N, C-alpha and C positions, 0 to 999 in steps of 0.2 A: 462780659468780663475781660475780653481780650483788649490789650492796649499797652502803651508804654508804662503805665502805672505799675505794671507787674514787675518792673525793674526794682521798685521799692520792696516788693515781696521777696524777690531774690536776695536783695541786700539784707533784709531781715533774717532770711535763712542763714546767710553767712554769719551775721551778727550773733544769732542763736548758737551756732556751732562754736564760736569764739567764747561766748558767755558761759557755756556749760563746760568748757575745757575740752570739747570733742576734737577740735583741730589739733591740739597738742597731743592728744591720745592717738589720733590717726597718724601724725607725723612720727610718733614713737613706734607704732605698729609697722609702718612702711619703711622705717629706718632712714628718714629724711636727713640729709647732711646739715651741718650747722649753718652753712651759708644760705640755706633755704629757711630753716627754723627761725633764725633771728629776724630777717625782714618780715616774714609772715606774722610773727608775734608783735612786731612794732606797728604793723598795719592793723592787726586785729584787736589790739588792746583798746584803742579809743572807740572802735566799732561795737564792742561787746555790750556797751550800755544800752544799745538799741535792740538787743536780742530779747527773746521771750524767756522768762524765768520759769523753770520747772521745779515743782516741789518734790519730785521723785528723787529718792536717796539711793543712788547706785552709780553705775558707770556713766561717765560724762556723755558718751555717745548715746546711751540709752535715754538719758534725760533730754538731750537735744531732739531726738526722733519723736519722743512722746509729746514734747512741747510743740513741735511743728505740725503734727496731725496725721491723718490717715494715710496719705500718699507716702510719706516718709517712714511711717511705721511699716507699711508693706515692704519697703526696701530693707528695713531692719530685719523683717521676717526671713528674707532671702539670705542675709548675712548670717543669721543664726544657724543655718544649715551648713556653713562653710568654715569649720574650725581651722582648716588648712590655710585659709586666707586671713582670717581675723584673729586667730589664736583660740585655744580651747576655753580660756577664761571668759573672753568677751562673747564668744558664741553661746556659752552657757547663760550669761546674763541676758543676752538678746532673746532667748527663748521665752522670756516674759511677754514679748510682743505677740506671741502666737495666740494666747488665750487667757492672759492674766492681767489685762489692763483694767483701769478703773471703770466699773459698770455704771450705767445710768439707772435711775430709780425704778422700782416696781410700778409706781404710780404712772410714770411715763410709758412703761412697757404695756400696761393694761389699757391706757388711752389709745395706743397704736393698734392694739388688737381689736378694740371696739370699732375704731374707724375702718379698719381693714376687713374684718370679718362680720361686722354688723351686729355683734352680740357682746354682752359683758363677759369678762373672763370667768366670772362665777357661774355663768350659764353654760359655758363650754367645758370647764375643767373643775373637777372636784378638789384638786389641789394644784397650787401654782407656786413654785419655789422662787427664792431670790436667784439672781444670776449665778450660774455655775461656771460659766466661762465667758470672758469678754475680750473681743478682739477689736481691730481697727474699724471695722465696718458694722459689725453686729454683735449681739450677745445671745447666749443660750440659757433657757430656763428649763428645769425639769418639771413636768406636770403629769396629771392623770386625767384622761378623757372621762367626762362625766357619764356619758351614755354606755361606754364599753368597759371602763376600768383599765384601759390600756395605758401603760406608762410611756410617755413620749418626750421628745426634745423639741422645744419651741424656740426657733431662731427669729430674732426681731432686729430689724435695721436700727441703727442709732438715729436719734432725731437730727434732722438737718444735715445728715452726713453727705448727701449729694452736693449741697451747696459748698461745703468745706472742701470736699474732694476736688471739685471742678475748679475752684479757685487755685489750688495747688497745680492742677494740670495746665491751667492757663499760663501760670508762671513758667512751668517747665517747657511749654510750647514756645514761649517767647525766648527762653534760653536756647532752645534748639535752633530756632530761626536765626538768632544772633550768631551762634557758632557757625552755621552754614554761610552766613554773609561774610564774616570776618576771617574764617578759616576754610578756604575752598577745599583743602585736602580732606576735610571731614564730610564733605557733601556725599561722597561715595557711601558713607555709613548711614545716610538717610536719617539723621537724628529726628527730624520733624515727623517722618513716617513712623519711627519707633514710638514717639510720644503718642501719636494718633492711634497707633495699634494698641498701646496701653489704655488709652481713653476708651476704645471700643470694648476692651475687656472689662473695664470698670463699669461701663454702661450696663453690661450684662450682669455683673455681680451685684449691682444696685437694684435689679429687678428680680426678686426672688422667684417669680413665675418661670423665668428662664432657668433658674437653678433647679427647680423641681422637675422641669421637663428634661433637663440634661441628666439628672439623677435617675429618672425612669429609663431613659435610653441607655445609660451606662449600666444599670442593673440588668437590662435585657441582654446587652452584649456580653456580660461577664458571668451570667448565671450558671454556666457550666464550668467555670474556672474553680479548681480545687483550692481550699484554704484561703478563700477570698470572699468577703461579704460586704454588701451595700445595704444600708438601712432602708426600710420601706417608707414611702411617702404617703402621708394622709392628705389627699387632695382637698377634701372638704374643709380642712382646717388650715388652708394655705392661701396666700395671695401675694400681692406685689411686695409688701413689706413684712410679711409673716410667713414662715414655712414650718410645718410640723412633720416630724419623722418619728419612727419608733425609737425608743431609748435602747441603746446597745451598751452592754457592760464590756469593759476591757481595760487593759493596762496601756496608758499613753506610751507611744513608741519612744518618746523622749526620756522616759523613766527606765533607763537601761538596766540599772541594778535590780529593780523589781522584776523585770522581764527575765533576767538571768536567774534570779532566785526562784522564779516560778517553774524553772526547768525547761524553758523554751530553748530550742537549738538556735543560737544566735547566728551561726553561719548560714543555716537554711533560711532563716527569716530575712537576713540581709539579701541573699540571692533572690528570694521570692519578690522582694520590693523591686529590684532591678528588672527581673523577668516580667512581672506584671505590667510595669510601666512600658517596656518595649513592646509587649504584646498588644497593649491598648493602642499604642501609636501606629504600629505596623499592620496588625490584623484588622482592627476596627476603624482606624482613622479618627477616633475620638478618644482623647486621653485627659486624665485629671491634671489640670495645670497648676495645682497648688498643693503638692504632696509633701508639705513640711510636717514635722513631728506633731504639731498641734492638730492636724487633720487625720492622724493615723492612730489606731488602737490595735492591740494584740491580745488574743485570747490565750488561755493556758495551753491549748493544743496547737498554738502557732498560727491560727487563722488570723489573717490581716483584715482589719475593718477600716474602710475609708469613708470619710465624712466631708461635708462642705463642698458642694459642687458649683460654687459661684464662678470659678474660673475654669473653663474647659477649652481644650484646644482641638482643632480639626485639621486634618491633612488630606488633601485629595489623593486619589489612587495613583496618579502619575508621580506626584512628589514622594509618596511612600516608596514607590519602586526605586526612584533615584536615591533616596536616603538610604534604603537598604543596600543598594549596590555600593554606595560609598562606604558604608560600615563593613560590609563583607570584604570589600577590596582591601581595607586596612587590616582586617582580621587575617586575611590570607597573604598580606604583604604584597599584593598585586597593585602597585602604585600606578602603573600604566593604565590599568582599567579604571582606577579611581579618577585619573586625569581625563580619560576619554568620557566618563560619565558627566563630569563637569562641563566639558565641551558640548556633548550631545544635548544636555539640558539647557544650554545657553547661559550657564552661570559664569563661564569665562568666554571672552570674545574669541571667535575663530581666527582672529588676526594674531593671537598669541601662539607660541610654539608648544605643542602638546608634550614633546619630549622634555623640554625644560621644566614644564609644569610638573610632570611626573617625577623628575629629579628633585624638585622642591618638596613634593609630597613625601618622598623617601626621607628627606631630612626631618619631616614631622613624625613619621611612623617608627623608624628604626630606633631612635632613642627610647621610645616608649617600651618597645619589646625588650630592650636591654635592662629594664628596671626590675627590681623586686616586685612581687605581686602587691605588696602594701603600698608601693609608690606609684603604681599605674593609675593614672587619673584621667577620666574623660574630660574633666574641666581643663586640665593641662593640654590635652590633645586639641580641644576646641580653641583654646587661646593661641596655640602655635599655628593651627590651621588658619585661623583668622589672620595672622601675620602674613602667611604665605599667599592667601587669596587676595589680600590687600595689594601685595606686590604685583599681582597679575590683573588688577583692576576689577575684581569681582565685587559687585554691589551687594549690600546687605539684603538678604532675603527675609522680608518682614513676616512672611508666612511661617518661617522656621524659628522666629525669635522665641516664641513661647516654648516650643519643643526643646530648643537648646537650653533655655533658662531652667525648665523643669528637669531636664536631664542632670544639670549641675546640682539642683536641689536634691533630687532623688539619690544621687551619688553621695552627697553629704549625709543624708539620713542613713543610707546603707553602711557607710563607713563608721558612723557612730555606734552601730551594732557589731560590726566586724571590721576592725582596722586593717586586717590582712586580706580583705576581699579582692579577688582578681576580677577586675571589670571585664576584661576581654573574654575570659573563659566563661563568665556568667552570661554575657551577651551572645556568644557564638551560637548556641543551639536555637535561640529565638530567631535570630537573623537568618540562619541557614534554613530553618523551617519555612520562614516567609518566602525566601528566595525559591525554594523547591516548589512551593504552591502557587507562586505568582509570576515567576519568570521562566517557566518551563512549558511543556506541552499543555498542561492543564490551563495555564494562563492564556495560551493561544486559543484554546477552544472557548474560553469565556469571552475573550475579545471578539472572536468570530460570532458568537451568539449575540453580542451587543450590536455588531455591525448589521446582522440580519434583522434585528428589531428596528434599527434606524431605516433600513431599506424598505421594510414592510410599511412603516409609517409614511415614507416618501412616495410609495407606489401610486396611491390614488390621486396624488397631486401632479404626476408627471404629464398627463394630457394638458392641463392648464399651464404648466411650466413651459411645455413645448409651444403652445399657442402664443404665450407671451413672448417667447424667444423669437418666433417668426415675425410678430408685429414689431418688436424692437429692431430686428434686423432690417426690415423694410424702411423704418424711419431713419436708420443710420446710414442708408445708402448715399444720402446727400452730404454726409459728414466726411471728415478727413479719414484716411485709412487707419490711422492710429486709434481714432475714436471707435471705428467699426471693430477694430481688434478687441478693445476693452469691452465693448458692448456684448461681445460673445462670451466673455468670462462672467456669466451670470449663473443663476441657480440651475439652469438646464445643464450647463457645462459641469457644474459641481456634481449634479446628480449622475451624469454620465461617468465621471471619474469615480464616483462612489461605487457604481454598479460594476465598472471594470475592476476596481480594487476588490470588490466582493468576489467576482469570478476568479481573480488571481488567488485569493485566500482559499477558495474552494479547491483550486488546483493543487496548491501546496498541501492542503489538508489530506487530499487523496494520495499524494506522494508519500506523506508521512505514514499513512495507513499501509500503503503498499510495501514500503521498506520496513 
């Protein structure tokens, strides 16, 4: 599907935005000046006839996104959680994209179930409802298992959704490559890698077997967390295009008035959402990557229920430590340490001046701390941090893209429950706990244990490694000295360094105990 013909698809996207009136609405939201509005309108008016017509009667932006399909609907879902960016009215309208789209028929749903599970719907379920929620990629039905009588939720992928989605991604990839070619300054942002990263996420979301595996792992990680619940997966009624979980009752988190009327403490619920997300990311390294209102429910006792595990993010242990140190540095206003962490991790080139970078970071953090609690925004911090790192040549970290995006979404959800939420004070105990457990003596002992296990695995191979080293050394005698030098930097040398390092760590360990 890749090729120049995707320029036509991009042109049609632009035409659709013009036809629906979305461009005019966006210019109004952003406060675009007249000298921009006029030429844009002159260019867009003749193009609008080539746009896709949407029958949906609502916001012009909403009509355009629905007409364009799944990839653009996903983008709209993100915007629905950011009333501070698009305005409360548009954010409320865009919530439709979370779970209230036009469903496909029950006939098609039952056909997919039969193909995927090998049995008729009537043989598996004693009851099977019409769609109760329909989103961009899948829709959900309420059913009752025939053998057990258990009430369940059956999630089914939309027909041909893969084909449609990847057409859009092909067009976006072409756009990214075009930007990189014509605008060299944007290459640092790695737009191509960003699109490819999104593509990998979509691949996982379109295979529901990956979703149920992630749900099971997520449930295992969070089973001890209070006031948090993950629905049980029914593996025998799940496959690539169908996933079945227990049915859970609760109030949609987007229904703020009902939650308030139920007597739920809105402040505690908002804080719980932030703390749970940060705990997932830092403690487990596995976090829910799509925590918008459509995937969250709340019980009367304040218990948060999370659903839909199609998009999950992972962070390796080292990156988690770096991320935590950056956060705690900002929380403690220790900008020099934040700067040092960026340099130590290789995020910023060692050729740059660390003191100048720390000064720039201070310009990011200090205005935040001078704000009222209701104005403190993680999204604003990330935006300003992005500007500063750009000045110092920091490349986009694709492994953190989903984390950053989800943080912005989670903040939007929490703010909808408690507009006065203090993000810093809510995040502080979670980050400090992680730091205490992973960057202190306890972490040192854990790292030491890992090194011991590596050394134990390497031990039986040392005689063979030594023998190979001797043979390589003999063969290298006839070569140039530089080559002999490099021939010595083999596995044997690495093993020796490893063992020496191990001995050094033991020495430090005993010093710690002694003192």
